[in-house]
N, C-alpha and C positions, 0 to 999 in steps of 0.2 A: 428400628425397636425402641420402645418406649423405655426410659430409664426406671431402673428397680429402686421402688421408695426406700428412702433411709430412715431407721429408728434414730432417736435423739443420739445414739452414741455415734451416728455416722456410719454404721455397718448395715450392708444390705441384709435384711431379715429373710429374705425369701429371694430365690433367682426364678425369674420369669423364664424358665425353661420351655421350648416346644415339647408338646406330648404328641409324638409321632411313632409310627411303626418301627423305626429303628429303636426309639428309646423302648418301647414294648419289648421288642425282640432281646434287646440287652438285658433289661430287667428279667425278662422269662430264664434267660440263659443262668443268670446270677442266682434266682432261686432255684433251679432244678439243680444247681451246684452245691447249694446250701451255704451260699456266701453270704450269710446273714448281716455281718459287719459292712461288707460293702455296700449292700441291699439299703441297710437304714442310713447309711452316710449318704447315699443318693436321694431316698427320700427325704432326707432332712433339708434338702434344697429345694423342696417342691412345696407348693401351696397344696391345702388339703384338697381343694376342688380338683387338681392336677392329678393328685394321687386317686383321686375317685375315678377319674377318667382311664386312668392306667387299669384300674382292677376291673372295669367293665371290659378290658380287652384282652386281659390275661385268660388262661384256663381256670375254671373254678379252683382246682385244688391249688394252684399258683396264688390266686386271691385270698384263700383261707390262711395258707402260708404267711402272706405278709400279715393280715390282721392278728397273727399269734405272735408275729414278731414286733410288731408296734406297740407301745404302750397305750393304755386304755384310753389318754387323753386324745393323742393322736387319731387314734381308732375311731373315736367317737366323732371327731372332727371330719374325718374321712367319711364315716358312715352317714352322717348329716347330708353330705352331698351328692348321696346315691339314690337312685329311683328307691321309694319303699318297698317295692316288691324284691329288689334284688338285696336291699338290707336284710330281708326277713330270710331272704335265700342264704345268705353267708352266715346270719347269726344262729341259724337254728342247726348248724353243724357245729357250733361252739358249744362247750360244756357251761351249764346254767350258772356257774358262778363267775365265768368270765363276761358272759352276758349281761349279768348284774352289773359288773365293775364297768363296762362299757356303756350302758344304757343310763348308768348315774351320772356320768359325766356330760350327757346331753341336756339342752334346753328341756324344758317339760313338753313345748309343744313338739319338738321334734323326736322325745322318748315317746309321746304318746303316739305318734305316727309310725315308729317301729312296732309298738307293742300291739298295735290294730292288724299288723301284717303278720306277725308271728301266729303259729298255731294256738289255739286256746289254751291246751294244756301247758305249753311252755310260758304263754302270759301268766297262768294262774300261778306256776311254780315260782317264777323270779318276781311278779309284782309285789309281794309282802316284804321282800327283802331291799326294795328300793328306799333310797332316802325320801324322795318326794310320792310315796305310794298314795297317800291321801289325795293329793292333786291330781296325779295321773287316773286315779280311780274317777275323779271327777270328769276330766277331759275325756276319758274313754266313753262316758255316757253320753256325748254330744254327737251329733251328727258329723260324719268325716268331713262332710263338704257345707259346713255350717261356720259361722263366726266362732263357735265355741269349740269346735273341732280344729279351728285354725289357730286359736289363740294361745299365748304362752301363761304362765301363772305368774313369770319374773316381773315384777314392776317395781316402782317406788311410789308409796302414795304416804301423803300427811296429811293432817287434820286442819282446817282453816283456821283455827284458833292458834295453830303453832306459831312459833316466830320465825323468821328468816334462817337465822341461825341454827334453828333445831331442824329445819328442812333440809339445810346443807349438810348437816351431820348425818342426817338420814341418808343422803345420796353416797356420803363417805362409807357408811355402813353398809349398804346395800351392793355398793361398787364389785364385788366379787361375783355377784350371783346376777346382776343385771348388764350384761354385756354390752349392748347397745341402748344406751340410754339418751333419749331424746326430750322426754318431758316427765314432771313430777305431778301425779294426779292428785287433785285435792278432794278429800271426802269428809262427811260428817260423822258424828258420833255413832250412827248405825251403818257407816261404811258406804252411804249412798255417796255416789261420785256429784260433786257440787262445781267442780272447776280444775282447770290445768293451769301449769305454769311451766313455760319453757324452760330448759336449762339455762340457756344464755341470759334470760331475763332474771332467773333466780340468781345467778351468780353476779350480775350487775346491780341486784338489790341488796348483796351481801353487806355493803358498806354500811346498810341500815339494818345490822344485826336484828335489833328488838322489833322491828315492824312486823305487822303481822301478814301471814300467807296470803289470808283474805285480800289484803291491799293490792296485792300485785297478780292476782289469779285472773284468768279469763273464764268468766262465770256463765259462758254459753257454749260449753265443749261439744264437739261432735261427737256422737257415741252410737254404738250399735247393738243390739240385742243377740244372746247367743245364738238364737236359732235363725239368723239372717242368713241367706244363701251367700257362698264366697265367692259368687261373681257379683252380686251386688256391693260387697265389701269392697273389692275391687275397684269398682265404679266410684265408690264414695271418695276413696282415698286418692283415686286419680282425680276425680273432680275438684276436690279441695286440695290437692298438693299436700297430703298428710305424710310423715314419715311413721307416725305412730298412731293407734286408733283405739280408745279404750272400749272395752265390752264390758256390758251391764246385764245381771239377771232380771227378770220379770219385776222385781221390787226397787231397780234402779241401783243396786249394789254393783260397787266394782269388784268383777272377778278376773280379769286379765286384760292383756292388751296385744294387739296385731300389729306387727312391724313391717316396713316396707320391703324386706328381703323376703317374707313370706308370700306378700301381695305378686311379688314379681313373679313367684314359683306359680301362682295362682293363675295369672294372667298367660304365661308359658303354657302351662297344663292345658287351661281352656283353648287356646289357640291350637294347638298341637291336636287336640280331641275333636275339634270343629273340621279341621283340615282333613283328619283321618276320617270322619264321618262323611265329608263331602265326597271322599273318594272311595267310599264304598268301604270302611273298615269298622270296627266296633268302637273306634275312641279311645281304647286303652293300651294299644299296642307298642311294647317298650322293645329297644334294640337285644334286650337282654332275656326276651322272653324266649322259651322253649318252642321247637318247632311245632310240638302238637298244640301249643297255646295260639301260637299265630295262625295255625291252620284253622282251629276252631273259630278265631275271630273272622277269618277271611270266608271261609268256605260258604257260610248261609248268605252274604251278599252276592257270592258268584252265582249261587243257586237262584237268587231272586233275577240277577241278570239274564241267567240263562232263560228263565221263564219268560221275561220280556223280549227277549230275542226271539223265543219260539212264537209268541203271541205276533210279533211284527211279520215272522215268516208267514203265518196264517193269514194275516190283512194282505200280504202279496200275493199268497195262493188263493184269496178269494176274488182276486181280480184277474186270473189267470187269463181269462177269455181276452180281456182289455189289452195284456201283454203281447198276447198272440196276435191281435189285430194290428198292435201297434208297438213294436219290438223297442222304437224308440223312446218309450216310455221309461224302459229299465235306466236309460242315462241319467234320468232325475232322481232315482231312487237314494243314492248317495248324497245329494245335493240337499234334497229334503229332510233326510234324517240328520246330517250334519248341522244344518241351519236350525232345525229345532232343537237339538241337543245344546248347541251353542247359546242361542237365544235363552232359553230356558235356565242354563247355568250360569249365565251373566247375570240377570236378574235376580236369580235367588242368591247367589253368592252377595251381592251387593245389600239385600234385606238381612241376611244372616249377620253380615258383618255389622249393620246397622243396629240390629238387635243386640248384639253381644256387646256393642259399646255404649247402647243406651240412646242412641241418636234416632234410632227408630223405635215407636212403640206399637204395641200390639192393636192400638185403636186407629192407628194410620193408614189400615187398610185401603179406604177410598182415597185419600191424597196420594198414596204412595201408588197405588194401581193407575190413578191418571196419569201421574207423571211419566211411569216406566211405559203406559201403552202409548203416550204421545211419541216417547222416544222409539220404541219398536215401530209406531207408524212410518217416522221419517226413516228409518233405517230400511223398513221393509220396501219403501217406495225406491229408495235409490238402489237396494240389491235387486229388486225385480226389474228395474231399468236397464241394471247391468246384464242381467239374466237374459233379457230380450237381445241385447247385444250379442252376447255369447252365443245364443241360438241362431239368430242370423248370419253370424261369421261362420257357424259350423255348416250351417246348411250352404252358404256361398262356396265353400269350399269343398263341398260333396261329402262332408264327413259321414254322413248316414246314407249316401247314395240316393237310390230314388223313393225310399221309405218315407219320406216327409211329403204329404200331399198338400198340407197346408200350413206353410211355416208361420204365417201370421198368427193362426187360431193356435200352433203349439207354442210360439212365445208368450202370446197372451195368457193361456193355460198356466203355463209353468210360472210365469211371473206373478200371477194372480194367486196361485196355491203357495208360493212361497211368501207372500205379503201375509195371506191367513195363516200359514203355520207360524211365523214369527210373533204375531200377534197373539194367537192361542199359547204358544210355548212362553211367551213373557206374561201373559196374564197367571198361567199355572206356577211359574217360578217366582211370581210375586206374592200371590194370595198365600199358597200353600205353607210357606215359611211364618207369615203373619198368623195363619189360622192355628197352625201346631203350637206358637208361642202362646196364643190366647188361652189354650186349652191345657198349658202346661207340658207340652212335649219339646224337646230339643229340637228346634228348628233346621238344624245342621243335617237332621235326618231326611228332610225335603230335598237335598241337593243331590249331586252324584247318580248313583243308579237309578234312585225313584223318578227323577225329573227327567233325565236322558230317556228312559225305558217308557215313561208314558206319553213324552212328546214324539218319540218316534213312531209310536202306536198311532196315534192320533193324526201326527204329520201325513203318514202315508196314507191314511184312511181319507183325509182332506184332499189330497193330492189326486189319488183315483177315482174318487168321486167327480172331482172337476174334470179330470180328463174324460170320464165317461159322458159328461153332459155336455163340455164344451168343445172337446176336440174331436171324438171319435163320431163318426157318421151316425 
């Protein structure tokens, strides 16, 4: 177990305790018995992120009781670690004055996220009473998934003409408001961003107190507009190894900053969303969601999957005569369906991942398709040869009895069908995500039920058509 970090006094500030079912049960028992003092002593040893995990595993009434018992500062730190929807579910049960006190302790970006999740009537009631009401009103006007919706209004800025000493003093003045301070932004008289100075460089230049900030600043800062999508923001910060990114309005004026902790949340959320959509979910399911909400998110995709299964059944039914003439063909139905689905999912997953990371572009259809088809051809040939061997082995041991009249034709038909199915499934799995991305639709929607269902139907049709042409007399 890693050592607990020490503060300057040498005392461990927070115990790194394991949040497990036993701790949840013990805490629930203490809450149920109204042991407020013991509960607060226990929570004092936990990091806010661990307390947030506890809240999500406790009954709602116990979680609310904890929020009532904790002071506003601790409550705000804990709520900042929770899923926004669960934050709102807890807060809307509290009196408006307590909500106001808690939200006031949050950074503006976190506070705006909380307000966006609250019912409109609650937001309208508490917003005027908040200290940062004007900043929050502005942040709420930006799209939730944009740089403007992601940014915080707390930052340190100085003018280029100011001295190093004045810049250091500004850092000291803002230290209570700006918790994670990485860089100082440099603006002109109209508040347009003209440069940045890292905190390290500013402190090293402090011995030249009367020098100008303009002499030590980076004059080509990486910046993003307020309407840039949060996924692109995350890519930029990852590509250039940034821990803080300034956000500017259409006039180039500095309006906020995005820090690395916010981007980590974005990357996690986007990855979870893509994974859920690839699995046939809505992309926004959380462990704290109600049964009804989860059902609403899953049922439509299950219905789509059922429609696909029915269509696959219709394809099999359309070739009923062929099956009656050669029951052995039924053996290959699960083989064809499985290989079609697997090949399609493999290619689509790689493309979706590449699009999400920025390594694959929407204009790469020809290049990407050619590469994937070459891989599919090699895989199809190898798997086809393996299937030929399997057919000969099963015929040799009499697995199908006397039903196979032409084992060579059966082996060649099944292997050729497998090759064509893999090529087709790979082509669909590669092109559909790229086309969806080009027209502005999340490419993750192309995977999962969509790919598997379409490939099942087409794969079965190809197999039975080839069997009717090449194997059946």
